[in-house]
KOLVEX-347048 format. One line per 4 residues: number of its first residue (from 1); their letters; for each residue x, y, z of C-alpha. Coordinates in Angstrom, 1 decimal, m for minus. Layout:
<titors>
NUM) A) X Y Z; ...
</titors>
This chain:
<titors>
1) MDIS) 0.0 0.0 0.0; 1.1 3.5 m0.7; 0.4 5.2 2.6; 1.3 8.2 4.7
5) SDTR) 0.3 9.6 8.1; 1.9 13.0 7.5; 0.0 15.6 5.4; 3.2 17.6 5.0
9) TLKK) 4.6 15.0 2.6; 1.3 13.5 1.4; 1.0 12.9 m2.3; m2.0 12.6 m4.6
13) GQWF) m3.4 9.0 m4.6; m1.8 7.9 m1.4; m3.8 6.5 1.5; m3.8 8.9 4.5
17) IPIR) m4.1 7.3 8.0; m5.2 9.8 10.7; m3.2 8.8 13.7; m4.1 9.9 17.2
21) GPHF) m1.2 10.9 19.6; m1.0 12.3 23.1; m0.8 15.9 21.7; m2.5 15.6 18.3
25) DGKE) m5.4 14.0 16.5; m4.8 13.1 12.9; m8.5 13.4 12.0; m8.1 17.2 12.2
29) FIPE) m5.9 16.8 9.0; m8.4 14.8 7.0; m9.7 17.9 5.1; m6.2 18.9 4.1
33) ALKK) m5.5 15.3 3.0; m8.6 15.3 0.8; m7.5 18.6 m0.8; m4.2 17.0 m1.7
37) GARI) m6.1 14.1 m3.5; m5.4 11.4 m0.9; m7.7 8.6 0.0; m8.6 8.2 3.7
41) LDVD) m8.1 5.0 5.7; m9.6 5.9 9.1; m8.6 2.8 11.2; m6.9 1.9 14.5
45) LPSY) m3.4 1.5 13.1; m2.0 m1.3 15.3; m5.2 m3.4 15.0; m5.4 m2.9 11.3
49) AKKY) m1.7 m3.7 10.9; m2.0 m7.0 12.8; m4.9 m8.1 10.6; m3.0 m7.0 7.5
53) RKKL) 0.1 m9.0 8.6; m1.8 m12.2 8.3; m2.5 m11.6 4.7; 1.2 m11.1 3.8
57) RCQV) 3.0 m14.1 2.2; 6.4 m12.5 2.2; 9.3 m13.3 4.5; 9.6 m10.7 7.3
61) IGVT) 13.0 m9.8 8.8; 12.8 m8.1 12.1; 15.9 m6.1 13.0; 16.6 m5.0 16.6
65) GSAG) 19.7 m4.4 18.9; 21.4 m1.7 20.9; 23.2 m0.3 17.8; 23.5 m0.7 14.1
69) KTTI) 19.8 m1.5 13.4; 19.4 1.1 10.6; 22.8 0.3 9.1; 22.0 m3.4 8.9
73) KDML) 18.5 m2.8 7.6; 19.8 m0.6 4.8; 22.7 m3.0 3.9; 20.3 m5.9 3.7
77) YYIL) 18.0 m4.0 1.4; 20.7 m3.3 m1.1; 21.8 m6.9 m1.0; 18.4 m8.6 m1.2
81) KQKF) 16.8 m6.3 m3.8; 19.1 m7.7 m6.4; 17.0 m10.9 m6.5; 13.8 m10.0 m4.7
85) NVAR) 11.1 m7.3 m4.4; 12.1 m5.8 m1.0; 10.3 m3.3 1.2; 11.9 m1.8 4.3
89) TLEN) 11.5 0.7 7.1; 12.0 4.2 5.9; 14.9 6.0 7.6; 14.4 5.2 11.3
93) ENNE) 10.6 4.8 11.6; 11.0 2.0 14.1; 8.5 2.9 16.9; 4.8 2.1 17.6
97) IGTP) 3.7 4.2 14.7; 6.5 3.7 12.1; 6.6 m0.1 12.5; 2.9 m0.8 11.6
101) LTLL) 3.1 1.8 8.8; 6.1 m0.2 7.4; 4.0 m3.4 7.4; 1.3 m1.6 5.4
105) RADD) 3.8 m0.7 2.7; 4.2 m4.4 1.8; 1.7 m6.1 m0.6; 1.2 m9.2 m2.7
109) TTDI) 4.2 m8.3 m4.8; 6.6 m8.1 m1.9; 9.1 m11.0 m1.4; 10.9 m9.8 1.7
113) LIVE) 10.0 m7.1 4.2; 12.7 m5.7 6.4; 11.4 m4.0 9.6; 13.6 m2.1 12.0
117) MGMR) 12.3 m2.4 15.6; 13.4 0.1 18.3; 12.7 0.4 22.0; 13.4 2.5 25.1
121) KKGE) 11.8 0.3 27.8; 10.6 m3.2 28.6; 7.5 m4.4 26.8; 8.0 m2.2 23.7
125) IKYL) 9.7 m4.9 21.5; 7.0 m7.4 22.6; 4.3 m5.0 21.4; 6.0 m4.5 18.1
129) AQIV) 6.8 m8.2 17.6; 3.2 m9.1 18.1; 2.4 m6.8 15.1; 5.4 m7.7 12.9
133) RPTH) 5.5 m11.5 13.6; 9.0 m11.8 12.0; 10.0 m15.0 10.2; 13.7 m13.9 10.5
137) VVIT) 15.1 m12.1 13.6; 18.3 m10.2 13.7; 19.8 m8.9 17.0; 22.8 m6.8 16.2
141) SIGM) 24.2 m6.4 19.7; 23.3 m5.9 23.4; 24.9 m2.7 24.6; 24.3 m0.1 27.2
145) THLE) 21.6 2.0 25.5; 18.7 3.1 27.8; 20.4 2.1 31.0; 18.7 5.0 32.6
149) LLKT) 15.4 3.2 32.2; 16.4 m0.5 32.2; 19.1 m0.3 34.9; 21.2 m3.4 33.8
153) QRNI) 22.6 m4.8 30.6; 20.8 m8.1 31.4; 17.5 m6.3 31.5; 18.3 m4.8 28.1
157) ANAK) 19.0 m8.3 26.7; 15.7 m9.6 28.1; 13.9 m6.7 26.6; 15.4 m7.3 23.2
161) AEIF) 14.6 m11.0 23.5; 10.9 m10.2 23.6; 11.1 m10.3 19.8; 10.9 m14.1 20.1
165) CPKQ) 7.2 m14.5 20.2; 5.4 m17.9 20.4; 4.3 m19.1 17.0; 0.7 m18.7 16.0
169) QWEH) m1.4 m21.2 14.1; m1.5 m19.1 10.9; 2.3 m18.8 10.8; 3.5 m21.4 8.4
173) HPRY) 7.1 m20.2 7.6; 10.0 m21.7 9.5; 11.7 m19.1 11.7; 15.3 m18.2 11.9
177) AFLN) 17.4 m16.1 14.3; 20.7 m14.3 13.5; 22.6 m13.5 16.7; 25.9 m11.8 17.4
181) YNTP) 28.0 m14.5 19.0; 30.3 m12.0 20.6; 27.6 m9.8 22.2; 27.0 m9.9 25.9
185) YYSL) 24.2 m12.3 26.9; 24.5 m14.3 23.7; 23.6 m17.5 25.7; 20.4 m15.8 27.1
189) LKKK) 19.3 m14.8 23.6; 20.1 m18.2 22.2; 18.1 m20.0 24.8; 15.1 m17.7 24.3
193) AEKQ) 15.2 m18.1 20.5; 15.5 m21.9 20.6; 12.6 m22.1 23.1; 10.3 m20.5 20.6
197) GFQL) 11.5 m22.7 17.7; 13.9 m20.4 15.9; 16.7 m22.0 14.0; 20.0 m20.3 15.0
201) FPFK) 22.6 m18.6 12.8; 25.4 m17.1 14.9; 27.7 m14.5 13.4; 30.8 m12.6 14.6
205) GQDK) 33.7 m10.6 13.4; 37.1 m9.1 14.4; 35.4 m5.9 15.2; 31.8 m4.4 15.0
209) VDAN) 32.2 m3.4 11.3; 33.5 m6.8 10.4; 30.6 m8.5 12.3; 28.1 m6.5 10.3
213) VNLC) 29.6 m7.5 7.0; 29.7 m11.1 8.1; 26.0 m10.9 9.1; 25.2 m9.6 5.7
217) YTIG) 27.0 m12.5 4.0; 25.2 m15.0 6.3; 21.8 m13.6 5.6; 22.5 m13.1 1.9
221) RHFG) 23.6 m16.7 1.5; 20.6 m17.9 3.5; 18.4 m16.3 0.8; 20.4 m17.7 m2.1
225) ISDE) 22.4 m14.6 m3.0; 25.9 m15.3 m4.3; 28.9 m13.8 m2.6; 29.6 m11.7 m5.8
229) EISQ) 26.1 m10.3 m5.6; 26.4 m9.6 m1.8; 29.7 m7.8 m2.5; 28.0 m5.7 m5.2
233) GLAE) 25.1 m4.9 m2.8; 27.4 m3.7 m0.2; 29.3 m1.5 m2.7; 26.0 0.1 m3.8
237) YQPS) 24.7 0.6 m0.2; 23.7 4.1 0.7; 23.2 4.9 4.4; 20.1 6.7 5.8
241) HHRL) 20.5 10.4 6.7; 22.9 11.1 9.6; 24.0 7.4 9.7; 27.7 7.3 8.7
245) RIYK) 26.9 9.5 5.7; 30.1 10.5 4.0; 30.7 13.9 2.5; 33.8 15.0 0.5
249) LSNN) 34.6 18.6 1.3; 37.0 21.1 0.0; 40.7 20.7 0.7; 40.3 16.9 0.5
253) ITLV) 38.6 16.8 3.9; 36.3 13.8 4.5; 33.3 14.4 6.8; 31.4 11.4 8.3
257) DDTY) 28.0 12.4 9.6; 26.8 9.9 12.2; 24.7 12.4 14.3; 21.3 10.7 14.4
261) NANP) 22.0 9.2 17.8; 24.8 7.9 20.1; 25.4 5.2 22.6; 28.6 3.4 23.6
265) DGVI) 28.2 0.6 21.0; 27.4 3.0 18.2; 30.4 5.2 19.0; 32.7 2.2 19.0
269) YALQ) 31.2 1.1 15.6; 31.7 4.5 14.1; 35.3 4.7 15.4; 36.1 1.2 13.9
273) FIKR) 34.5 2.3 10.7; 36.7 5.4 10.2; 39.8 3.6 11.2; 39.8 2.1 7.7
277) FKGR) 40.2 5.6 6.2; 43.7 7.1 5.5; 44.4 10.4 7.0; 44.5 12.2 10.3
281) KILV) 41.3 11.4 12.2; 39.3 13.8 14.4; 36.3 12.9 16.5; 33.6 15.4 17.7
285) LGDM) 31.5 13.6 20.3; 28.4 15.1 21.8; 27.1 13.6 25.0; 25.7 10.1 25.0
289) LELG) 22.4 10.4 26.9; 20.2 8.0 28.8; 23.1 6.2 30.5; 21.9 6.9 34.0
293) KDSE) 24.4 6.4 36.8; 26.9 4.8 34.4; 27.2 7.9 32.3; 30.6 9.1 33.6
297) SEHQ) 32.2 5.6 33.4; 30.7 4.8 30.0; 32.0 8.1 28.5; 35.5 7.4 30.0
301) KIIQ) 35.6 3.9 28.5; 35.3 5.5 25.1; 38.8 7.0 25.5; 40.5 3.7 25.0
305) YVID) 38.6 3.0 21.8; 39.5 6.6 20.6; 43.1 5.7 21.1; 42.9 2.2 19.6
309) NEIS) 41.2 3.5 16.5; 43.9 6.2 15.8; 42.0 9.4 16.6; 44.4 12.3 16.7
313) CLFT) 42.1 15.0 18.1; 39.0 14.7 20.3; 36.5 17.4 20.8; 33.6 16.9 23.2
317) YGKE) 30.4 18.8 23.7; 28.1 18.7 26.7; 28.0 18.2 30.5; 28.1 14.4 30.4
321) SEKM) 31.4 14.2 28.5; 33.0 17.1 30.4; 34.8 14.7 32.8; 36.5 12.6 30.1
325) HSDQ) 40.3 12.7 30.6; 43.4 11.0 29.3; 47.2 11.4 29.4; 47.5 9.9 25.9
329) ISIA) 45.4 12.2 23.9; 44.4 15.8 24.3; 40.7 16.5 24.7; 39.1 19.8 24.1
333) HFLD) 35.8 20.2 26.0; 33.0 22.6 25.1; 29.8 23.7 26.6; 29.2 26.2 23.8
337) KKSL) 28.6 24.9 20.3; 29.6 28.1 18.6; 33.0 27.9 20.2; 33.3 24.2 19.3
341) NKQL) 32.4 24.8 15.7; 34.9 27.7 15.3; 37.8 25.9 16.9; 37.0 22.7 14.9
345) CDEL) 37.1 24.5 11.6; 40.4 26.3 12.6; 41.9 22.8 13.3; 40.8 21.1 10.1
349) KSGD) 43.6 20.5 7.6; 43.9 19.0 4.1; 43.3 15.2 4.1; 41.6 15.1 7.5
353) ILLV) 38.9 12.6 8.4; 36.2 14.1 10.6; 33.6 12.0 12.5; 30.8 13.9 14.2
357) KGSR) 28.6 11.9 16.6; 26.3 12.5 19.5; 22.9 11.7 21.0; 19.8 13.1 19.3
361) GMKM) 19.2 15.6 22.0; 22.7 17.2 21.4; 21.8 18.2 17.8; 25.3 17.6 16.5
365) EETV) 24.0 17.9 12.9; 24.4 21.6 13.6; 28.2 21.1 13.7; 28.0 19.1 10.5
369) DYVK) 26.1 21.9 8.8; 28.6 24.5 10.1; 31.6 22.5 8.7; 29.9 22.0 5.4
373) QHH) 29.3 25.8 5.1; 32.9 26.7 5.9; 34.6 24.0 3.9
</titors>
């Protein structure tokens, strides 16, 4: 189905679903949708999506994890679309609204649907899984995201494992789980997957980037894609906005925009990603939020990864990262973004590799835009 819940981007002929939220009622926008030539589908979105899911005959890949969900979703899309008609989550629409909307974008012509599934607290993955009913589950990693709400990493693992729902009578496809062998609580995930009848496919790598590539090959081969085709898909892969998006600037400067969000696993992945580039490497890190009482220690742990992945200059922004310290690398702390941006641009030299990352609330894309304007 060609659907939308946003009249700002609505196109003629699309189905408009008026969604009710805590601070808005989509029905108020029905007249505007009709003026734009849309058709109205006035339904309860989750209930309708559950019923619609039963009609789908395609394979459904559910992707969750503490980091790398969007990257893996997009990589798999470019690999699998070479042989199949593939639908996927748009950008990062992975919540209680975006996930059912993604389901409704599949139809009788869809062979594979890739659904990204996010969470902040216990119960949210279970809610989404009961709508999505994935035939294939991918858990990229169990990290420290949302510690503020979930308190322990084991609780995070249990919350992610809610994706393994009991099979219903109408579900006829065999079910498969692709789990990161090197992630904390792998055994817990394995046990919960096998209890619900999922056949297990472990994957691992020398680092997080290598693990993602190996996961793509594992899933590609599972669907009958040749290694040559998988390699071609990875070469054609284009990341979503603010997800390791690469820009070539003047003076041979490479800017890597990874500003959509940040948690320890995601920062480490990004550092390992840019280590493969040749040139002096600079990291701008905005605060990693929602780490609760572990915030100071988790920020400090990043220092060793900064050193191991050959970062020459570290700029930090925000109160959470202010206490980061090291005798091995100089750290410039900022609480004012204008000062950060100016000093950063003064520091940049020909051939530099610049990575900008930070939690959503830190709005580090403003630094990306500033660098683009001045280089």
